[in-house]
C-alpha positions in Angstrom: 0.0 0.0 0.0 1.2 3.5 -0.9 1.1 6.1 1.9 1.4 9.8 1.3 3.5 11.4 4.0 2.7 14.9 5.4 5.7 16.4 3.6 4.7 14.9 0.2 1.1 16.1 0.7 2.3 19.6 1.3 4.3 19.5 -1.9 1.3 18.2 -3.9 -0.9 21.0 -2.5 1.8 23.6 -3.3 2.1 22.4 -6.9 -1.7 22.4 -7.3 -2.0 25.9 -5.9 1.0 27.1 -8.0 -0.4 25.8 -11.2 -3.8 27.4 -10.4 -2.1 30.7 -9.9 -0.3 30.4 -13.2 -3.5 29.8 -15.0 -5.4 32.6 -13.2 -6.5 35.7 -15.0 -4.9 38.7 -13.4 -7.1 41.8 -13.3 -6.8 45.1 -11.4 -9.5 47.5 -10.5 -8.6 49.8 -13.3 -8.6 47.0 -15.8 -12.0 45.9 -14.5 -13.4 49.4 -14.9 -12.1 49.8 -18.4 -13.6 46.4 -19.3 -16.9 47.4 -17.8 -16.9 50.7 -19.8 -16.9 48.6 -23.0 -19.6 46.1 -22.0 -22.1 47.9 -19.7 -25.4 48.3 -21.5 -26.5 51.2 -19.3 -23.5 53.2 -20.3 -24.1 52.3 -23.9 -27.6 53.7 -23.5 -26.2 56.9 -22.1 -23.9 57.3 -25.1 -26.9 56.8 -27.4 -28.6 59.6 -25.5 -25.8 61.9 -26.4 -26.0 61.0 -30.1 -29.8 61.6 -29.9 -29.3 65.1 -28.5 -26.8 65.9 -31.2 -29.3 64.9 -33.9 -31.9 67.1 -32.3 -29.4 69.9 -32.3 -29.0 69.4 -36.1 -32.8 69.6 -36.4 -32.9 73.0 -34.7 -30.3 74.3 -37.1 -32.9 73.8 -39.9 -35.0 76.5 -38.3 -32.8 79.0 -40.1 -33.7 77.5 -43.5 -36.8 78.4 -45.5 -39.8 76.1 -45.7 -40.4 74.9 -49.3 -43.6 73.1 -50.0 -45.1 71.6 -53.2 -48.9 71.8 -53.1 -51.1 70.0 -55.7 -54.8 70.5 -56.0 -57.5 68.8 -58.1 -61.2 69.7 -57.9 -64.1 68.4 -59.9 -67.1 70.8 -60.2 -70.6 69.9 -61.3 -70.8 72.5 -64.0 -68.2 74.3 -65.9 -67.8 78.0 -65.1 -69.4 80.2 -67.8 -69.4 84.0 -68.1 -72.5 85.4 -69.8 -71.8 88.7 -71.6 -75.2 90.4 -72.0 -75.4 94.2 -72.0 -79.0 95.5 -71.8 -80.1 98.2 -74.3 -77.2 97.4 -76.6 -78.3 95.0 -79.3 -76.0 92.3 -80.6 -73.9 91.9 -77.4 -75.1 88.6 -76.0 -72.3 86.1 -75.6 -71.4 83.2 -73.3 -67.7 82.7 -72.4 -66.4 79.3 -71.0 -63.9 80.2 -68.1 -63.2 76.6 -67.0 -64.1 73.0 -67.5 -65.4 70.5 -64.9 -61.8 69.6 -63.9 -59.8 72.2 -62.0 -56.1 71.4 -61.2 -53.0 73.4 -60.4 -49.7 73.1 -58.5 -47.8 75.5 -56.3 -44.2 75.7 -55.1 -44.6 77.7 -51.8 -41.6 79.3 -50.1 -41.7 80.8 -46.6 -38.7 82.2 -44.8 -39.0 83.7 -41.3 -37.0 86.9 -40.8 -37.9 87.5 -37.1 -39.6 85.1 -34.7 -39.2 87.0 -31.4 -36.1 85.0 -30.5 -37.7 81.5 -30.7 -35.0 80.1 -33.1 -32.1 81.3 -30.9 -33.7 80.0 -27.8 -34.5 76.6 -29.4 -30.9 76.4 -30.6 -29.5 77.2 -27.2 -31.8 74.6 -25.6 -30.5 72.0 -28.0 -26.9 72.8 -27.1 -27.9 72.6 -23.4 -29.5 69.2 -24.0 -26.2 67.9 -25.4 -24.4 69.2 -22.3 -27.0 67.6 -20.1 -26.7 64.3 -21.9 -22.9 64.4 -21.3 -23.4 65.2 -17.6 -25.8 62.2 -17.3 -23.2 60.0 -19.0 -20.5 61.1 -16.6 -22.9 60.5 -13.6 -23.6 57.0 -14.9 -19.9 56.4 -15.2 -19.0 57.4 -11.7 -22.0 55.5 -10.3 -20.7 52.4 -12.1 -17.2 53.0 -10.7 -18.7 53.1 -7.1 -20.6 49.9 -7.8 -17.5 48.2 -9.2 -15.4 49.2 -6.2 -18.0 47.7 -3.9 -18.1 44.5 -5.9 -14.4 44.2 -6.6 -13.2 44.8 -3.1 -16.3 43.1 -1.7 -15.1 39.9 -3.5 -11.6 40.4 -2.0 -13.0 41.0 1.4 -15.0 37.7 1.2 -11.9 35.8 0.1 -9.8 37.2 2.9 -12.6 36.5 5.5 -12.9 32.9 4.2 -9.1 32.4 4.5 -9.1 33.8 8.0 -12.0 31.6 9.1 -10.2 28.6 7.5 -7.1 29.4 9.5 -9.2 29.7 12.7 -11.0 26.4 11.9 -7.6 24.7 11.4 -6.5 26.2 14.8 -9.7 24.8 16.5 -9.0 21.5 14.8 -5.4 21.4 16.1 -6.7 22.3 19.6 -9.3 19.5 19.3 -6.6 17.0 18.4 -4.5 18.2 21.3 -7.5 17.9 23.6 -8.2 14.3 22.4 -4.6 13.3 23.2 -4.7 15.0 26.6 -8.0 13.2 27.4 -6.5 9.9 26.4 -3.6 10.5 28.8 -6.0 11.5 31.6 -4.7 15.0 31.7 -8.1 16.7 31.1 -11.7 15.8 31.7 -14.1 14.8 28.9 -15.9 18.1 29.3 -12.8 20.0 28.1 -12.6 17.8 25.0 -16.3 18.4 24.3 -15.8 22.1 24.6 -13.0 21.9 22.0 -15.3 19.8 19.8 -18.1 22.4 20.0 -15.7 25.3 19.2 -14.4 23.4 16.2 -17.9 22.6 14.9 -19.0 26.3 15.3 -15.8 27.3 13.4 -16.7 24.9 10.5 -20.2 26.4 10.3 -18.8 29.9 10.1 -16.5 28.8 7.3 -19.4 27.3 5.4 -21.4 30.5 5.8 -18.5 32.5 4.6 -18.1 30.3 1.5 -21.8 31.0 0.7 -21.2 34.7 1.0 -18.2 34.4 -1.3 -20.5 32.7 -3.9 -22.9 35.7 -3.8 -20.0 38.2 -4.0 -18.5 36.3 -7.1 -21.9 36.3 -8.8 -22.2 40.1 -8.2 -18.8 40.7 -9.6 -19.5 38.6 -12.7 -22.7 40.5 -13.3 -21.2 43.9 -13.1 -18.1 43.0 -15.2 -20.3 41.5 -18.0 -17.3 39.7 -19.7 -17.7 35.9 -19.8 -14.2 35.6 -21.4 -12.8 36.6 -18.0 -15.3 35.1 -15.6 -16.6 32.0 -17.4 -14.3 29.6 -15.6 -14.1 31.4 -12.3 -15.6 29.4 -9.4 -15.5 29.2 -5.6 -13.2 26.5 -4.2 -12.5 25.3 -0.7 -10.2 28.3 0.1 -11.2 31.1 -2.3 -11.8 31.4 -6.1 -10.1 29.7 -9.1 -8.9 31.2 -12.4 -9.0 34.8 -11.3 -6.5 36.9 -9.4 -7.6 40.3 -8.2 -4.4 42.3 -8.1 -5.6 45.6 -6.6 -4.9 45.3 -2.8 -7.5 45.8 -0.2 -5.6 48.0 2.2 -5.4 51.4 3.8 -3.3 53.8 1.7 -0.4 55.6 3.3 -1.2 58.7 1.1 -2.9 61.5 3.1 -6.0 63.3 1.9 -5.9 66.9 0.8 -7.7 69.6 2.8 -11.5 69.2 2.9 -11.9 72.5 1.0 -10.0 70.9 -1.9 -12.7 68.3 -2.4 -15.6 70.7 -1.8 -14.3 72.9 -4.6 -13.9 69.9 -6.9 -17.5 68.8 -6.1 -19.0 72.2 -6.8 -17.0 72.6 -10.0 -17.4 69.2 -11.6 -20.1 66.9 -10.0 -22.2 65.9 -13.0 -25.6 66.1 -11.3 -24.9 69.6 -10.1 -23.8 70.6 -13.5 -27.0 69.0 -14.9 -29.1 71.2 -12.6 -27.1 74.2 -13.9 -28.0 73.4 -17.4 -31.7 73.1 -16.4 -31.4 76.6 -15.0 -30.3 77.8 -18.4 -32.9 75.8 -20.2 -35.6 77.3 -18.0 -34.4 80.7 -18.9 -34.5 79.9 -22.6 -38.0 78.4 -22.3 -39.1 81.6 -20.7 -37.7 83.5 -23.7 -39.8 81.3 -26.0 -42.9 82.0 -24.0 -42.2 85.7 -24.1 -41.8 85.5 -27.9 -45.5 84.9 -28.2 -46.1 88.5 -27.3 -43.8 89.7 -30.2 -44.6 90.0 -33.9 -43.5 87.4 -36.5 -42.0 88.7 -39.8 -41.2 86.7 -42.8 -40.7 86.6 -46.6 -42.9 84.4 -48.8 -43.2 83.5 -52.4 -44.8 81.0 -54.7 -44.8 79.7 -58.3 -48.0 78.3 -59.9 -48.1 75.4 -62.3 -51.4 75.5 -64.3 -53.0 74.8 -67.7 -53.0 78.2 -69.4 -55.4 76.9 -72.0 -58.1 77.5 -69.4 -59.2 81.1 -69.1 -59.6 80.9 -65.3 -56.0 79.7 -65.0 -54.7 82.6 -67.2 -56.3 85.0 -64.6 -54.1 83.5 -61.8 -50.5 85.0 -61.7 -47.6 82.7 -62.5 -45.7 83.7 -59.3 -45.8 86.0 -56.3 -43.4 87.3 -53.6 -44.0 89.4 -50.5 -43.4 90.1 -46.9 -45.7 89.2 -44.1 -46.0 90.4 -40.5 -48.2 88.9 -37.8 -49.0 90.3 -34.4 -51.5 88.6 -32.1 -53.7 91.0 -30.2 -55.7 88.4 -28.4 -54.8 84.7 -28.1 -56.7 81.7 -26.7 -53.5 79.7 -25.9 -53.1 81.2 -22.4 -49.7 82.8 -23.3 -49.6 85.1 -20.3 -50.1 82.2 -17.9 -47.6 80.1 -19.7 -45.1 82.9 -19.4 -45.8 83.2 -15.7 -45.4 79.5 -15.3 -42.0 79.7 -17.0 -40.9 82.3 -14.5 -42.0 80.0 -11.6 -40.1 77.2 -13.2 -36.9 79.3 -13.1 -37.4 80.0 -9.4 -38.1 76.3 -8.8 -34.8 75.2 -10.5 -32.9 77.9 -8.6 -34.1 76.4 -5.3 -33.3 72.9 -6.4 -29.8 74.0 -7.3 -29.3 75.7 -4.0 -30.5 72.6 -2.1 -28.4 70.3 -4.2 -25.3 72.3 -3.4 -25.9 72.1 0.4 -26.6 68.4 0.2 -23.5 67.7 -1.8 -21.3 69.7 0.5 -22.7 67.9 3.5 -22.2 64.5 1.8 -18.6 65.5 0.8 -17.7 66.4 4.4 -19.4 63.2 5.7 -17.5 61.0 3.3 -14.2 62.8 4.0 -14.6 62.1 7.7 -15.5 58.5 7.0 -12.2 58.0 5.2 -10.3 59.6 8.1 -12.2 57.6 10.7 -11.7 54.3 8.8 -8.0 54.9 8.6 -7.7 55.9 12.2 -9.7 52.8 13.3 -7.4 50.6 11.2 -4.3 51.9 12.9 -5.9 51.5 16.4 -6.9 47.9 15.6 -3.3 46.9 15.0 -2.6 47.0 18.7 -5.7 44.9 19.3 -4.3 42.4 16.8 -1.0 42.0 18.6 -2.9 41.6 21.9 -5.2 38.9 20.5 -2.2 37.0 19.1 -0.3 37.1 22.3 -3.4 36.2 24.4 -4.0 33.1 22.2 -0.4 32.0 22.5 -0.5 32.2 26.3 -3.9 30.5 26.6 -2.7 27.6 24.4 0.5 27.3 26.4 -1.4 27.2 29.7 -3.8 24.6 28.3 -1.0 22.3 27.3 0.5 22.6 30.8 -2.9 21.8 32.4 -3.2 25.3 33.8 -6.2 26.4 31.7 -9.5 25.1 30.3 -10.5 24.6 26.7 -13.1 27.3 26.7 -10.5 30.1 27.3 -8.4 28.8 24.3 -11.5 28.8 22.1 -12.5 32.3 23.2 -9.0 33.6 22.6 -8.9 32.1 19.1 -12.4 33.5 18.3 -11.3 36.9 19.6 -8.3 36.8 17.2 -10.5 36.0 14.3 -12.8 38.8 15.2 -10.0 41.3 15.2 -8.6 40.1 11.9 -12.0 40.2 10.2 -12.7 43.6 11.7 -9.4 44.9 10.3 -10.4 43.6 6.8 -13.8 45.2 7.1 -12.2 48.5 8.2 -10.0 48.4 5.1 -13.1 47.8 3.0 -14.9 50.7 4.6 -11.9 52.9 3.9 -11.7 51.9 0.3 -15.4 52.4 -0.3 -15.4 55.9 1.4 -12.3 56.9 -0.6 -13.9 55.8 -3.9 -17.1 57.8 -3.0 -15.0 60.9 -2.3 -13.3 60.6 -5.6 -16.6 60.0 -7.4 -18.1 63.1 -5.8 -15.1 65.0 -7.1 -15.7 63.4 -10.6 -12.1 62.3 -10.6 -11.8 58.5 -10.9 -8.1 58.7 -11.7 -7.6 60.4 -8.3 -8.5 57.0 -6.6 -5.7 55.2 -8.4 -3.1 57.6 -7.1 -3.7 56.3 -3.6 -2.4 52.8 -4.6 
């Protein structure tokens, strides 16, 4: 019979893990984001929205061109038109003249060119330009939102992997403690109760490991969904100690780089946050819409002309001129479209957008300051937890040593090991909170590249 020694087993496991690492796809956060920009359907829809706004802008440029229409008309009348020439008291003048037949047909080329519309064309053109700007701001907003979501999923996956590895180490520690307790019980050095306590602690540790592996499955599914690239994630699966065929290279850690002053980020938010810029464009749009409503009180002036196509063999058609040109002015004295109320509503809309903009500024400044403090607090918490980690490690070492020498019970060893795992996991979660807050701060500043400078 062939037996595998502990040393040989370690070498086999090392080779398996090493070959898995070689075959793994390495991907950083920046590479993940660039990949997502190419594949995300929501972002593609935002790009199409920009294209649509540009087409509508081209449509408004046509307002400066004349309207040219071709009009055709055919009419059938019951009786032809006849002119009776009969002058009383003058003999011999009694004649009927056929002016038309039963069929009347003619065509017209009509040209209308507005010279003055009260500023409607200028306002419509400005609104179209603002719509393009707004579409771009919405695209940027979608982009930074996707970045925040990716950071949560990318580092959330790393966090779940790290937690699973920690719990596996803790489980292995409980297993070693249980094996030790079994030997001590056989030698009569500890009571059965101590061994049972070690068994319970080990079973609880196994359950936590299984629960963590389930959480890792969900985190991996979320990452695959947001990445939307089966070429990268198709063969990625959860194994006993993490994931296979994928290596996330961006580290989950607290950066040594310090933040700028809070005013630096507030200024960036006010100058570049897409949704705030979008509200600014809506302020300008409301002003242009008000100009359009005011134009209803102003005259409209334009040039017009036409050319007639007709059968000159018919006398009635010979009476119609071949072409005409002229200038037209229209001024509405009384209108039933409620123009004064529409103009007043446009003024109210301007005030409404002004208040929305003011409130948005206050909310964003508050959110920026809150996020800034979250970054600082997470970093400070991480540094403070390092001393707790050293204490937990030393406490576990002393409790295990005391248990081996018969000076301690099994429960204290289990509690010490659980306390160590709690500190390690809390450190990882603190790093995660730091990264998430930092990413949000950079997103508020509309500066994704700023995030990469911290690592």
